[in-house]
C-alpha positions in Angstrom: -13.7 10.4 -10.0 -10.0 11.1 -10.4 -10.0 14.1 -8.0 -11.6 12.0 -5.3 -9.4 9.0 -6.0 -6.2 11.1 -5.8 -7.3 13.0 -2.7 -8.2 9.8 -0.9 -5.0 8.2 -2.0 -2.9 11.1 -0.7 -4.7 11.1 2.6 -4.3 7.3 3.0 -0.6 7.5 1.9 0.1 10.4 4.3 -2.2 9.1 7.0 -2.0 5.4 8.0 1.5 5.1 6.5 3.0 8.1 8.3 4.8 6.1 11.0 6.7 4.2 8.2 7.0 7.1 5.8 8.5 9.2 8.7 11.5 6.8 8.7 12.4 8.1 5.2 13.0 11.5 6.7 15.0 10.0 9.5 17.0 7.6 7.5 19.9 9.9 6.6 20.2 10.7 10.3 19.6 7.5 12.1 21.5 5.2 9.8 24.7 6.9 11.1 23.8 5.6 14.5 22.7 2.1 13.5 24.6 -1.0 12.3 23.8 -4.0 10.1 23.4 -5.9 13.5 20.6 -3.5 14.5 18.7 -4.1 11.2 19.4 -7.8 11.5 17.9 -8.1 15.0 14.9 -5.9 14.1 14.3 -7.7 10.8 14.5 -11.2 12.4 12.2 -10.3 15.3 9.6 -8.7 13.0 9.8 -11.8 10.7 8.7 -14.1 13.6 6.3 -11.5 14.8 4.6 -11.4 11.4 4.2 -15.2 11.5 2.3 -14.9 14.8 0.1 -11.9 13.9 -1.2 -13.6 10.8 -3.8 -15.5 12.8 -4.7 -12.7 15.2 -7.6 -11.3 13.2 -9.0 -14.7 12.2 -9.6 -13.2 8.7 -12.6 -11.1 10.0 -11.6 -8.1 7.9 -13.6 -9.4 4.9 -16.6 -9.9 7.2 -16.4 -6.3 8.4 -16.3 -4.9 4.8 -19.1 -7.1 3.5 -21.3 -6.4 6.4 -20.9 -2.7 5.9 -21.9 -2.9 2.3 -24.5 -5.7 2.4 -26.3 -5.5 5.7 -27.5 -1.9 5.3 -28.7 -0.6 8.7 -27.8 -3.8 10.6 -24.0 -3.6 10.0 -23.4 -2.3 13.5 -24.9 -5.4 15.1 -22.7 -7.6 13.0 -19.6 -5.6 13.9 -20.4 -5.9 17.6 -20.7 -9.7 17.3 -17.5 -9.9 15.2 -15.5 -7.8 17.7 -16.8 -10.0 20.6 -15.4 -13.1 18.9 -12.1 -11.3 18.4 -11.8 -10.2 22.0 -12.5 -13.8 23.2 -9.9 -15.2 20.8 -7.4 -12.5 21.9 -7.1 -14.0 25.4 -5.8 -17.3 24.1 -3.8 -15.7 21.4 -1.9 -13.4 23.8 -0.7 -16.3 25.9 0.5 -18.1 22.8 2.1 -14.9 21.6 4.2 -14.4 24.7 5.4 -18.0 24.8 6.6 -18.1 21.2 8.2 -14.7 21.3 10.2 -15.8 24.3 11.5 -18.8 22.4 12.4 -17.1 19.1 13.8 -13.7 20.0 17.5 -13.8 18.9 20.3 -14.2 21.5 21.9 -11.0 20.2 19.3 -8.9 22.2 21.0 -10.1 25.5 19.1 -8.8 28.5 16.5 -6.9 26.5 14.3 -10.0 25.8 11.6 -9.3 28.5 11.5 -5.6 27.6 11.1 -6.4 24.0 8.3 -8.9 24.7 6.5 -6.2 26.7 6.9 -3.5 24.1 5.5 -5.9 21.4 2.7 -7.7 23.3 1.2 -5.0 25.6 0.2 -2.5 22.9 -1.1 -5.3 20.7 -3.3 -6.7 23.5 -4.7 -3.3 24.7 -5.1 -1.4 21.5 -5.1 -3.5 18.3 -8.8 -4.4 18.0 -10.0 -0.8 18.5 -7.4 0.5 16.1 -8.3 -2.1 13.5 -12.1 -1.3 13.8 -11.4 2.4 13.6 -9.1 2.2 10.6 -11.5 -0.1 8.7 -14.6 1.9 9.5 -13.2 5.3 8.4 -11.8 3.7 5.2 -14.9 2.0 3.9 -17.1 4.9 5.0 -14.8 7.0 2.8 -13.8 9.4 5.6 -10.0 9.3 5.2 -9.6 12.7 6.9 -10.0 11.1 10.3 -7.5 8.4 9.5 -5.1 11.1 8.3 -5.5 13.2 11.5 -5.1 10.1 13.7 -2.0 8.7 12.1 -0.5 12.1 11.4 -0.4 12.6 15.2 0.9 9.1 15.8 3.5 9.4 13.0 4.7 12.8 14.2 5.3 11.4 17.7 7.0 8.4 16.2 9.5 10.6 14.5 10.5 12.3 17.7 10.6 9.1 19.7 12.7 7.3 17.1 15.1 10.2 16.9 15.4 10.5 20.7 15.8 6.8 21.4 18.2 6.1 18.5 20.3 9.3 18.1 20.2 10.7 21.6 19.9 7.7 23.9 21.8 5.3 21.5 19.3 2.5 22.0 19.6 1.0 18.5 16.9 -1.3 17.5 15.0 -0.7 20.7 14.0 2.8 19.5 11.7 1.3 16.8 9.8 -0.7 19.4 9.4 2.2 21.8 8.1 4.4 19.0 5.7 1.7 17.7 4.2 1.2 21.2 3.6 4.9 21.7 2.2 5.3 18.3 -0.3 2.5 18.9 -1.4 4.2 22.1 -2.0 7.6 20.4 -4.0 5.8 17.7 -6.1 4.1 20.3 -6.9 7.4 22.0 -8.2 8.8 18.8 -10.3 5.8 17.7 -11.7 4.7 21.1 -14.4 7.4 21.3 -15.8 7.2 17.8 -15.9 3.4 18.0 -17.1 2.9 21.5 -18.8 6.3 22.2 -20.3 7.5 19.0 -20.9 4.3 17.0 -21.6 2.3 20.2 -19.6 -0.7 18.7 -19.1 -2.4 22.1 -18.4 -6.1 21.7 -21.2 -8.6 22.1 -20.0 -11.8 23.8 -23.2 -13.8 23.5 -22.6 -15.5 20.2 -24.8 -18.2 18.7 -23.0 -21.2 17.4 -24.6 -20.9 14.0 -23.4 -17.3 13.7 -19.9 -18.3 14.8 -19.8 -21.2 12.3 -21.0 -19.0 9.4 -18.5 -16.2 10.3 -15.6 -18.6 10.5 -16.7 -20.4 7.3 -16.2 -17.1 5.4 -13.3 -15.6 7.4 -10.9 -18.5 8.1 -10.2 -19.2 4.4 -8.8 -15.6 4.2 -6.2 -16.4 6.8 -3.9 -18.2 4.4 -4.6 -15.3 2.0 -3.6 -12.7 4.6 -0.5 -14.7 5.4 0.8 -14.0 1.9 2.0 -10.6 2.9 4.1 -12.2 5.7 5.3 -15.1 3.5 6.5 -12.6 0.9 7.8 -9.7 3.0 9.2 -11.3 6.1 9.6 -15.0 5.8 12.8 -14.6 3.9 14.5 -13.2 6.9 13.2 -16.0 9.1 14.6 -18.5 6.6 17.9 -16.8 6.6 18.0 -17.0 10.4 17.2 -20.7 10.2 19.9 -21.2 7.5 22.4 -19.5 9.7 22.9 -16.5 7.4 25.0 -14.0 9.4 23.0 -11.4 11.3 25.0 -8.7 9.4 23.9 -10.1 6.0 20.3 -10.3 7.2 20.6 -6.6 8.2 21.9 -5.6 4.8 19.0 -7.4 3.1 16.5 -5.9 5.6 17.9 -2.5 4.8 17.3 -3.0 1.0 13.9 -4.3 1.8 13.1 -1.3 3.9 13.5 1.0 0.9 11.7 -1.3 -1.5 9.0 -1.8 1.1 7.9 1.8 0.8 6.4 0.9 -2.5 4.3 -1.7 -0.8 3.2 1.0 1.6 2.3 3.2 -1.4 0.4 0.3 -2.9 -1.4 -0.3 0.4 -2.4 3.4 0.5 -3.8 3.3 -3.1 -5.5 0.0 -2.3 -7.3 1.5 0.7 -8.5 4.4 -1.5 -9.7 2.3 -4.5 -11.0 -0.7 -2.6 -14.5 0.8 -1.9 -14.7 1.9 -5.6 -14.0 -1.6 -6.8 -16.7 -3.0 -4.5 -19.2 -0.4 -5.6 -18.6 -1.1 -9.3 -18.8 -4.9 -8.8 -22.0 -4.4 -6.8 -23.8 -2.9 -9.9 -23.2 -6.2 -11.8 -23.5 -4.8 -15.3 -21.3 -5.2 -18.3 -20.7 -1.5 -18.4 -19.3 -1.4 -14.9 -17.2 -4.5 -15.7 -15.5 -2.5 -18.5 -15.1 0.5 -16.1 -13.3 -1.8 -13.6 -10.9 -2.8 -16.4 -10.4 0.9 -17.4 -9.6 1.8 -13.8 -7.3 -1.2 -13.4 -5.4 -0.4 -16.6 -5.0 3.3 -15.5 -3.6 2.2 -12.1 -1.4 -0.5 -13.5 0.2 1.8 -16.1 0.8 4.4 -13.3 2.3 1.8 -11.0 4.6 0.4 -13.7 5.9 3.9 -14.6 6.4 4.8 -11.0 8.2 1.6 -10.1 10.4 1.7 -13.2 11.5 5.3 -12.6 12.2 4.7 -8.9 14.1 1.5 -9.6 16.2 3.4 -12.2 17.2 5.9 -9.5 17.6 3.3 -6.8 21.4 3.8 -6.5 21.0 7.5 -6.0 18.1 7.1 -3.6 20.0 4.6 -1.4 23.1 6.9 -1.3 21.0 9.9 -0.3 18.9 8.2 2.3 21.4 5.8 3.8 24.5 7.5 5.2 26.2 4.2 5.8 28.3 2.7 3.0 27.9 -0.9 4.1 24.1 -0.6 4.1 23.7 1.6 1.0 25.8 -0.8 -1.2 22.8 -3.2 -1.5 20.8 -0.9 -3.8 20.8 -3.5 -6.5 18.5 -5.7 -4.3 16.2 -2.7 -4.0 15.8 -2.5 -7.8 14.3 -6.0 -7.9 12.1 -5.5 -4.9 10.7 -2.2 -6.1 9.7 -3.7 -9.5 8.1 -6.6 -7.7 5.5 -4.3 -6.2 4.3 -3.0 -9.6 1.8 -5.9 -9.8 -0.8 -4.5 -7.4 -3.6 -3.1 -9.6 -4.0 -6.4 -11.5 -4.1 -8.2 -8.2 -7.0 -5.9 -7.0 -9.0 -6.6 -10.2 -9.2 -10.3 -9.7 -9.0 -10.7 -5.9 -11.5 -8.0 -5.0 -14.0 -9.6 -7.4 -13.6 -12.9 -5.6 -14.0 -11.3 -2.2 -17.1 -9.4 -3.3 -18.6 -12.8 -4.4 -17.5 -14.3 -1.1 -15.4 -16.9 -2.9 -12.9 -16.7 0.0 -12.2 -20.4 -0.2 -10.4 -19.7 -3.5 -8.0 -16.9 -2.2 -5.4 -19.3 -0.8 -4.8 -20.6 -4.3 -3.4 -17.2 -5.1 -1.9 -15.6 -2.0 -0.9 -18.6 0.2 0.5 -20.6 -2.7 2.4 -17.5 -3.8 3.9 -17.2 -0.3 4.7 -20.9 -0.2 6.5 -20.6 -3.6 8.6 -17.9 -2.0 9.6 -20.1 0.9 10.4 -23.1 -1.2 12.6 -21.1 -3.6 14.3 -19.4 -0.7 15.2 -22.7 0.9 16.6 -23.9 -2.4 18.5 -20.9 -3.7 19.7 -19.0 -0.6 22.2 -21.8 0.4 23.5 -21.8 -3.2 23.6 -18.1 -4.2 23.5 -16.3 -0.8 21.0 -13.9 0.7 20.7 -11.8 -2.5 18.7 -14.6 -4.1 15.8 -13.8 -1.8 15.0 -10.7 -3.9 14.5 -12.6 -7.1 12.4 -15.3 -5.4 10.2 -12.5 -3.9 9.8 -11.0 -7.4 8.6 -14.3 -8.8 6.2 -14.9 -6.0 4.8 -11.4 -6.2 4.1 -11.7 -9.8 2.4 -15.1 -9.2 0.1 -13.5 -6.7 -0.6 -10.6 -9.0 -1.8 -12.7 -11.9 -2.9 -16.1 -10.7 -6.4 -14.9 -9.8 -7.3 -14.4 -13.4 -6.9 -18.1 -14.1 -9.1 -19.4 -11.3 -12.3 -21.1 -12.3 -14.5 -19.0 -10.0 -13.1 -15.8 -11.5 -13.4 -16.9 -15.1 -17.0 -18.0 -14.6 -18.0 -14.6 -13.1 -15.8 -12.4 -15.4 -17.1 -10.8 -18.6 -14.1 -8.9 -19.9 -10.6 -9.8 -20.9 -7.8 -8.2 -18.8 -5.0 -9.6 -21.0 -3.0 -10.6 -17.9 -0.2 -12.4 -19.9 0.6 -9.2 -21.7 0.8 -7.2 -18.5 3.0 -9.9 -16.9 5.4 -9.8 -19.9 5.5 -5.9 -19.6 6.5 -6.1 -15.9 9.2 -8.8 -16.5 10.6 -6.9 -19.5 10.7 -3.6 -17.6 12.5 -5.3 -14.7 15.2 -6.7 -16.9 15.7 -3.4 -18.7 15.8 -1.3 -15.5 18.2 -3.7 -13.8 20.6 -3.4 -16.8 20.3 0.4 -16.6 20.8 0.8 -12.9 24.4 2.0 -13.0 24.3 4.3 -16.1 25.2 8.0 -15.8 22.7 10.3 -14.2 22.2 12.4 -17.3 21.0 9.3 -19.2 18.7 8.4 -16.3 17.2 11.8 -16.5 16.5 11.5 -20.2 14.9 8.0 -19.7 12.8 9.3 -16.9 11.5 12.2 -18.9 10.7 9.8 -21.8 8.8 7.4 -19.6 6.8 10.1 -18.0 6.0 11.5 -21.4 4.6 8.2 -22.5 2.4 8.0 -19.5 1.0 11.5 -20.2 0.3 10.5 -23.8 -1.5 7.4 -22.5 -3.6 9.5 -20.1 -4.6 12.1 -22.7 -5.7 9.3 -25.1 -7.8 7.6 -22.4 -8.9 10.6 -20.3 -12.6 10.5 -21.3 -13.0 6.8 -20.4 -11.1 7.3 -17.1 -13.0 10.3 -16.0 -16.4 8.8 -17.0 -16.1 6.0 -14.5 -19.1 6.4 -12.3 -18.7 5.6 -8.6 
């Protein structure tokens, strides 16, 4: 089990995330040619962009996954109908998308507004549905090699385009949009044949009203849930813009979030790898597999906490190495809090994936959307008082709410047979965050000793629980 889990995680981490991970390699180079203004413009546009894209998929992702596992040989028919609905909706969405982007793109872009809209909208209109179907199919079919190859090609090209546009042509923030558009096109070229040619997943546009109503009944409640990622990761920059925080300060915060956000990328990669395993274990519906889910969750949660603590401890050195810009690297202390915030993910999977398997999607908003709403309210209160840095702490609070609130929902408690001790795990994360923040500026030699000690404790934990972990049957 562990070998398969690690291999798939590595493929997912190095595959679909390569376009973002590639920027780590480029950061020491491109940050010499970028300013806080560039990061501010980019972060602000992407914040509004995320607000719009939250409704694009209509929450159909959960339908695709459940149809694959529950409809046996009929899943292709369901996917064709679902994609037909998405293509119909896309026509109206694109018009709305263009109109809103035109209104909200910052004045700092000058004469680049139309170009930016084209770079954002056209790839989304032409390629996004096929790319989504392709990525989802190869993930739940547990064929990560194809995802790796596809996004490795896309990511490699992204590296060169970013470098060429930002370093050679001096295009600043525009370089990110050119590379994203080209990357989406390469991904489409890879997925179009297996989706349309081999699997014959061409969209069906004749949809019965009863089918549409049932699909929307299950899918739409997940839209607020899916918005949580936006409300947590991007809305803070939108709020800063509305509160007239300077574009330079938005850029500094965005830079700190870029580094911290790589831990969300890692969490997404692990989630893609373990998601099918959680679903398989839940589908057996036995007390034995319930305990196996808890064992898997504890193993992952311990690993996440150790990884995030260690990375946060070294945040100052990481920022100084990757960001060759003193103005931007000085906000490493924000990165410490953001990195620790993303240590919650395994506990989140344990509760939320159970609810999604049971199709209790009408409960998801109580966790994810409320968590995002908490982030917005706290930002509106504390950013005007304490400045843009306050957004990091409000994000931490909201992430932890999302990670643990699911355990206290009535539908989860009624269908859960084992105790995950969420309060103890929440306390462990909070205590670790306080400790690592206090240690962030100590001498490197002490950081080295602490890191070795933390890793030693994880090894001891793994040795003591190796039998239970390796005996998980998937």
